[in-house]
C-alpha positions in Angstrom: 0.0 0.0 0.0 1.2 3.5 -0.8 1.7 5.6 2.3 -0.6 8.7 2.7 2.3 10.3 4.5 4.6 10.3 1.5 7.5 12.7 2.1 7.8 13.8 -1.5 6.3 17.1 -2.6 5.0 17.2 -6.2 3.7 19.7 -8.7 -0.1 20.1 -9.1 -1.5 17.7 -11.6 1.1 15.1 -11.0 -1.5 12.8 -9.4 -4.5 11.3 -11.1 -8.0 11.2 -9.5 -9.2 8.0 -7.9 -10.3 5.4 -10.4 -13.6 4.9 -8.5 -16.1 7.0 -10.4 -18.2 7.8 -7.4 -15.3 9.0 -5.4 -13.8 10.9 -8.4 -17.1 12.8 -8.7 -16.8 14.3 -5.2 -13.1 15.1 -5.1 -12.6 18.8 -4.5 -11.7 20.7 -7.7 -9.5 23.2 -6.0 -6.2 22.1 -4.3 -4.7 25.4 -3.5 -4.9 27.5 -0.3 -8.1 29.4 0.5 -7.7 32.7 2.3 -9.0 36.3 1.9 -11.9 34.9 0.0 -9.8 33.6 -2.9 -7.7 30.6 -3.9 -4.0 31.0 -3.9 -1.2 28.6 -5.1 1.4 27.9 -2.4 4.4 30.3 -2.5 6.8 27.4 -2.9 4.8 25.7 -5.7 4.9 22.5 -3.6 2.1 20.1 -3.2 1.8 16.7 -1.4 -0.1 13.6 -2.3 -3.2 12.3 -0.6 -4.1 8.6 -0.8 -7.1 6.4 -0.1 -5.8 4.2 2.8 -8.3 1.4 2.0 -7.0 0.9 -1.6 -3.7 2.8 -1.9 -5.2 4.8 -4.8 -4.1 8.3 -5.5 -6.6 11.0 -4.6 -4.6 13.9 -5.9 -2.6 16.7 -4.3 -3.0 19.4 -1.7 -0.9 22.5 -1.3 2.0 22.3 1.1 1.8 25.7 2.8 5.0 27.2 4.2 5.5 30.0 6.8 5.0 32.7 4.1 1.7 31.2 3.1 0.6 31.0 6.7 1.6 34.7 7.2 -0.5 35.7 4.2 -3.5 33.7 5.4 -3.3 35.0 8.9 -3.0 38.6 7.7 -6.0 38.1 5.5 -8.0 36.8 8.5 -6.7 39.7 10.7 -7.7 42.3 8.1 -11.2 40.8 8.0 -11.6 40.8 11.8 -12.8 44.4 12.5 -15.7 44.2 10.0 -16.7 40.7 11.2 -16.6 41.6 14.9 -18.8 44.6 14.0 -21.3 42.4 12.2 -24.5 42.2 14.3 -24.7 38.9 16.2 -28.0 38.1 14.5 -26.4 38.4 11.1 -23.5 36.1 12.1 -26.0 33.6 13.3 -27.9 33.8 10.0 -24.7 33.0 8.1 -24.0 30.0 10.4 -27.4 28.6 9.8 -26.9 29.0 6.0 -23.6 27.2 6.4 -25.4 24.3 8.2 -28.0 24.1 5.4 -25.3 23.9 2.8 -23.6 21.1 4.8 -26.8 19.1 4.9 -27.4 19.5 1.2 -23.9 18.1 0.5 -23.8 15.5 3.2 -23.6 12.4 1.0 -20.8 13.8 -1.1 -18.8 15.0 1.9 -19.2 11.7 3.6 -18.0 9.7 0.6 -15.0 12.1 0.3 -14.0 11.5 3.9 -14.5 7.8 3.5 -12.0 7.8 0.7 -9.5 10.1 2.3 -9.5 8.9 5.9 -10.9 5.3 5.8 -14.0 5.8 8.0 -17.2 4.2 6.7 -19.2 6.6 4.5 -22.5 6.0 6.4 -20.8 7.0 9.6 -19.4 10.1 8.0 -22.9 11.2 7.0 -23.5 11.4 10.8 -20.4 13.6 11.1 -21.8 16.0 8.6 -25.2 16.1 10.4 -23.5 16.6 13.7 -21.5 19.5 12.3 -24.7 21.2 11.0 -26.3 20.8 14.3 -23.4 22.4 16.1 -23.4 25.3 13.7 -27.1 25.9 14.5 -26.5 25.4 18.2 -23.8 28.1 18.4 -25.9 30.3 16.1 -28.5 30.2 18.8 -26.0 31.2 21.5 -24.8 34.5 20.0 -26.8 36.6 22.5 -25.3 34.6 25.4 -22.0 36.4 25.3 -23.2 38.7 28.0 -21.4 40.9 30.4 -22.6 41.9 33.9 -23.0 44.9 36.1 -21.0 45.0 39.3 -22.3 47.2 42.2 -19.8 49.9 43.2 -22.1 52.3 45.1 -23.9 55.5 44.3 -22.6 57.5 41.3 -20.6 54.7 39.7 -21.5 52.2 37.0 -19.2 49.2 36.6 -19.9 46.7 33.8 -18.1 44.1 31.8 -18.1 43.3 28.0 -17.3 40.1 26.2 -15.3 40.8 23.1 -13.9 38.5 20.4 -10.2 37.7 20.4 -9.2 38.1 16.8 -7.8 35.4 14.6 -8.5 31.9 15.9 -6.6 28.9 14.4 -7.9 25.4 14.4 -5.4 22.5 13.9 -7.4 19.4 13.3 -6.7 15.6 13.5 -7.4 13.0 10.8 -10.1 10.9 12.5 -13.2 13.2 11.8 -12.0 15.4 9.0 -15.2 17.2 7.9 -16.7 17.3 11.3 -13.7 19.0 12.9 -13.3 21.4 9.9 -17.0 22.5 10.1 -18.2 22.0 13.6 -15.1 23.5 15.3 -15.4 26.9 13.5 -18.9 27.4 14.8 -18.0 28.9 18.3 -15.2 31.2 17.1 -17.3 32.6 14.2 -20.4 33.0 16.4 -18.2 35.0 18.9 -17.0 37.4 16.1 -13.6 35.9 15.5 -12.1 35.0 12.1 -10.7 31.5 11.6 -7.8 29.7 9.9 -8.3 26.0 9.6 -5.4 23.5 9.1 -6.7 20.0 8.4 -4.5 17.0 9.1 -1.9 16.2 6.4 -3.3 12.7 6.0 -6.9 14.0 5.3 -6.8 17.5 3.7 -9.6 17.0 1.1 -12.8 17.6 2.9 -11.6 20.9 4.3 -10.9 22.0 0.7 -14.3 20.8 -0.3 -15.8 22.8 2.6 -13.9 25.9 1.4 -15.5 25.4 -2.0 -18.9 25.0 -0.4 -18.7 28.1 1.7 -16.4 30.3 -0.5 -19.2 32.8 -1.3 -20.9 32.7 2.1 -18.7 34.4 4.6 -17.1 37.8 4.0 -13.6 37.5 2.5 -11.0 36.5 5.1 -13.5 35.3 7.8 -13.1 31.6 6.9 -9.7 30.3 5.7 -8.3 26.9 4.9 -4.5 26.2 4.9 -3.3 22.7 4.0 0.2 21.5 4.8 2.3 19.3 7.2 3.9 19.7 10.6 5.8 22.8 9.6 2.5 24.5 8.6 1.0 23.9 12.0 4.1 25.2 13.8 4.0 28.4 11.8 0.3 28.9 12.6 0.9 28.3 16.4 3.8 30.8 16.4 2.3 33.5 14.3 2.0 36.8 16.4 -1.4 37.7 14.9 -3.0 34.5 15.9 -4.9 35.2 19.2 -5.9 31.6 20.0 -5.0 28.1 18.9 -7.4 25.2 19.3 -5.9 21.7 18.7 -7.3 18.2 18.7 -4.4 15.8 18.7 -1.9 13.8 20.7 -0.4 14.8 24.0 3.1 15.4 22.3 1.5 17.6 19.7 -0.3 19.5 22.4 2.9 20.1 24.2 4.6 21.3 21.0 1.7 23.8 20.3 2.0 25.1 23.9 5.7 25.7 23.5 5.2 27.4 20.1 2.4 29.6 21.4 4.2 30.6 24.6 6.2 33.5 23.1 3.0 35.5 22.4 0.9 34.0 25.3 -1.9 32.8 23.0 -5.0 31.4 24.5 -5.3 27.6 24.0 -7.9 25.0 23.8 -6.4 21.5 23.7 -8.3 18.2 23.3 -5.6 15.6 23.6 -5.2 11.9 24.0 -7.2 9.5 26.1 -6.7 6.1 27.7 -10.2 5.8 28.9 -11.6 3.3 31.3 -15.0 1.4 31.4 -15.7 0.1 34.9 -18.2 -2.7 35.4 -19.5 -3.6 38.9 -20.9 -7.1 39.8 -24.6 -6.1 39.6 -24.7 -5.4 35.9 -25.9 -7.5 32.9 -22.8 -8.9 31.3 -24.4 -8.8 27.8 -25.3 -5.1 28.2 -21.8 -4.2 29.5 -20.2 -6.0 26.5 -22.4 -4.1 24.1 -21.4 -0.9 25.8 -17.7 -1.8 25.7 -17.8 -2.5 22.0 -19.9 0.6 21.2 -17.5 2.7 23.3 -14.6 1.7 21.1 -16.1 3.8 18.2 -15.1 1.0 15.7 -18.0 1.7 13.3 -17.0 5.4 13.2 -13.2 5.5 13.2 -11.9 1.9 13.5 -11.0 2.8 17.1 -9.0 5.8 16.1 -10.7 8.0 18.7 -9.4 9.9 21.7 -12.7 9.2 23.5 -12.7 5.4 23.0 -13.1 3.3 26.2 -10.2 1.1 25.4 -9.6 -0.2 28.9 -12.4 -2.4 30.3 -12.3 -3.2 34.0 -14.6 -6.1 34.8 -15.3 -7.4 38.3 -14.1 -10.9 38.7 -17.6 -12.2 39.3 -18.7 -11.2 35.8 -15.4 -11.3 34.0 -15.6 -14.6 32.1 -19.1 -14.1 30.9 -18.7 -10.5 29.9 -15.4 -11.2 28.1 -17.1 -13.9 26.1 -19.8 -11.5 24.9 -17.2 -8.8 24.1 -15.2 -11.3 22.0 -18.4 -12.5 20.3 -19.5 -9.0 19.4 -16.0 -7.9 18.2 -15.6 -11.0 16.1 -18.8 -10.4 14.3 -17.7 -6.9 13.1 -16.6 -7.0 9.5 -14.1 -4.7 7.8 -15.0 -3.4 4.4 -14.2 -0.7 1.9 -15.2 2.6 3.5 -16.9 3.9 0.4 -19.2 0.8 0.3 -22.5 1.8 2.0 -22.6 -1.6 3.7 -19.2 -1.2 5.4 -19.2 -1.7 9.1 -15.6 -1.1 10.1 -13.2 0.9 7.9 -9.4 1.1 7.9 -6.5 2.8 9.6 -5.7 6.2 8.2 -2.1 5.5 7.1 0.6 2.9 6.8 2.5 4.7 9.6 -0.5 4.5 12.0 -1.1 0.9 10.9 2.5 -0.1 11.8 2.2 1.7 15.1 -0.9 -0.2 16.1 0.5 -3.6 15.0 3.6 -2.8 17.1 1.3 -2.4 20.2 -0.4 -5.7 19.4 3.0 -7.5 19.3 3.9 -5.8 22.6 0.8 -7.0 24.2 1.5 -10.6 23.3 5.2 -10.3 24.3 4.2 -8.9 27.7 1.9 -11.7 28.5 -1.6 -10.5 27.7 -3.9 -13.1 26.0 -5.0 -12.2 22.5 -8.7 -13.2 22.6 -9.6 -12.1 19.0 -8.3 -10.1 16.1 -4.8 -8.8 16.0 -4.3 -9.4 12.3 -5.4 -8.1 8.9 -8.6 -9.5 7.4 -8.4 -12.3 4.8 -10.8 -10.6 2.3 -8.8 -10.2 -0.9 -10.7 -7.0 -1.7 -8.9 -5.5 1.4 -5.4 -6.7 0.7 -4.1 -3.3 -0.4 -5.5 -1.4 2.6 -4.5 -0.6 6.2 -7.1 -2.8 7.8 -6.8 -4.4 11.3 -9.5 -6.7 12.7 -11.1 -5.6 15.9 -8.8 -6.8 18.6 -9.3 -7.9 22.2 -6.7 -8.6 24.8 -7.6 -10.4 28.0 -5.8 -10.7 31.4 -4.2 -7.3 30.8 -2.1 -5.9 33.7 -1.8 -2.2 34.5 2.0 -2.2 33.9 1.8 -3.3 30.3 2.3 -0.9 27.4 -1.1 -1.6 26.0 -2.6 -0.7 29.4 -0.8 2.7 29.7 -0.2 4.2 26.3 -2.8 5.4 23.8 -2.9 3.0 20.9 -5.5 5.0 18.8 -6.7 1.9 17.0 -9.1 -1.1 17.3 -7.5 -2.6 20.4 -9.5 -3.2 23.5 -7.8 -4.3 26.8 -9.7 -6.2 29.4 -8.7 -6.2 33.1 -10.0 -8.4 36.0 -10.6 -6.6 39.3 -11.6 -7.7 42.8 -10.6 -4.8 45.2 -12.2 -1.5 44.4 -9.3 0.6 45.8 -6.7 -1.3 43.7 -9.0 -1.0 40.7 -9.2 2.8 41.0 -5.4 3.1 41.4 -5.1 1.3 38.0 -7.9 3.4 36.4 -6.4 6.7 37.5 -2.8 5.6 37.1 -2.3 7.0 33.6 -1.4 10.5 32.5 -4.6 10.9 30.5 -8.1 11.7 31.8 -10.5 12.3 29.0 -13.5 10.0 29.4 -14.8 7.2 31.6 -17.8 4.9 31.7 -19.3 3.3 34.8 -21.7 0.5 34.8 -23.8 -0.4 37.8 -27.4 -0.6 38.9 -26.6 1.0 42.3 -27.1 4.8 41.9 -25.2 5.7 45.0 -22.2 3.6 43.9 -22.4 5.2 40.4 -22.1 8.7 41.8 -19.3 7.8 44.1 -17.4 6.2 41.3 -18.0 9.2 39.0 -16.5 11.4 41.7 -13.4 9.2 42.1 -12.5 8.7 38.4 -10.1 11.2 37.1 -11.8 12.1 33.8 -13.5 15.1 32.4 -16.5 13.3 30.7 -18.2 10.4 32.4 -21.0 8.1 31.2 -23.0 6.0 33.7 -24.5 2.9 32.0 -23.5 4.2 28.6 -20.5 5.1 26.5 -19.3 7.2 23.6 -22.3 9.5 23.1 -21.8 13.3 23.0 -24.5 15.8 23.8 -24.5 19.4 22.5 -24.5 21.7 25.4 -22.6 19.2 27.7 -19.0 20.3 28.2 -16.5 17.9 26.6 -12.8 18.0 27.7 -10.2 16.2 29.8 -8.4 16.1 33.1 -4.6 15.9 33.5 -2.8 15.7 30.2 -5.9 15.1 28.1 -6.2 18.8 27.5 -7.3 22.3 28.4 -10.7 23.8 28.1 -14.1 22.5 27.2 -16.0 22.2 23.9 -19.5 21.5 22.5 -21.0 23.9 25.0 -21.4 27.5 26.1 -18.0 27.4 27.7 -16.5 26.9 24.2 -18.2 30.1 23.0 -17.0 32.1 26.0 -13.5 30.8 25.6 -13.5 32.6 22.2 -14.0 35.9 24.0 -12.1 38.1 26.4 -13.6 40.2 29.2 -13.3 44.0 29.3 -14.2 45.9 32.5 -15.6 49.5 32.2 -15.9 51.7 35.2 -18.1 54.9 34.8 -18.1 57.8 37.2 -21.5 59.3 36.5 -20.6 62.8 37.7 -17.6 64.3 35.9 
């Protein structure tokens, strides 16, 4: 399989469209950089190749932006900021609603494009588009909630606060939900009156370019901008002095790098980073329901387990361990990998050969350290999938907290199952990792559920559920899983700054 992370830069037109007619029909026509309301070729003239990770087929090129390109895009966004912040909130909301309508109208095409570019099933990616549209409408409805307050100071004095937008907000996105993160994550900054610069992941640049085509005539020039490129592009964005805030979804090492890069100008940051998330099952639960929740929590039908929120560590009380494990293995074994562009595909593929090799390395490490491979761990035998980065849903049993697969984020279809007897010891293992993004607790005892939710070191907790997100409910992590909260009012307010005004009424 050809690697989607080819290091070679090529001239535009050097790559042919995908041979699949349906995919070729939805590929973006423009492969340059979109900023200031227009398309611009990269200053260096360099482009990089994008591949379908399920087939190895060439999907064409994307511009490889350098620091000068980033500077031009950020300056265009900065120039557009005064007029956009002065736009009445109701008008900003109207444009966000129109953006949502356009997304819904293009949902099937955008989903098919993401399926080809990132390897997630097309039918799941339709859900990503719909979620993005819902978020745009949600934040459109919150534009009047950026309220200040009055503060009593005594007779003759009026003291009040204002919430004002920051300026240019940069979004650096991951590969696992390309269109959703490109569209959904601009909603809050645009609603607050900021301009935005989007950098999609280098593995999955195409749907962000398609989004720029879709919205090119919607927002005023410079309000919405898309810059494609690789690691150097993201570093230039994070360091640019005119960027007021950087929002990143990515790994913990990438988050640290962005913090270092942003430090010189003290930028505001929102970081949603890695997770090594636990599902805890107590003795009083139905093993079959827990197993279904554990498999659902892995997000296999969305991203083949490439999800920071996946509950990839399952802690089963010893009294239900054997039965629950059997149901987990049965459910995981029934899942079938398929070509992501096929409407019947259940589980797609890994985004790149590099990521595939990393996951397979963890599977080998689990076996070498003594965990029992209960199912999966190999590529599927289907000859139609031989050129793709596919890994069968994988379960390890009898995992110990000291193993690599128990401590490090794998970001793939690998579920680790632990046996526990003592609750104190179990919580030490659950909380004994550097991440703290999500957790799931399964019990019929409501008091026990609340006590466990209080003890687990995670920012987003499900009780008798897993994986679901809810607009308005703050999503974000503890510890090194990130900074800030998203999908809620707090995300909107984090795109503003507070100004205090003190008025003496008698001059």
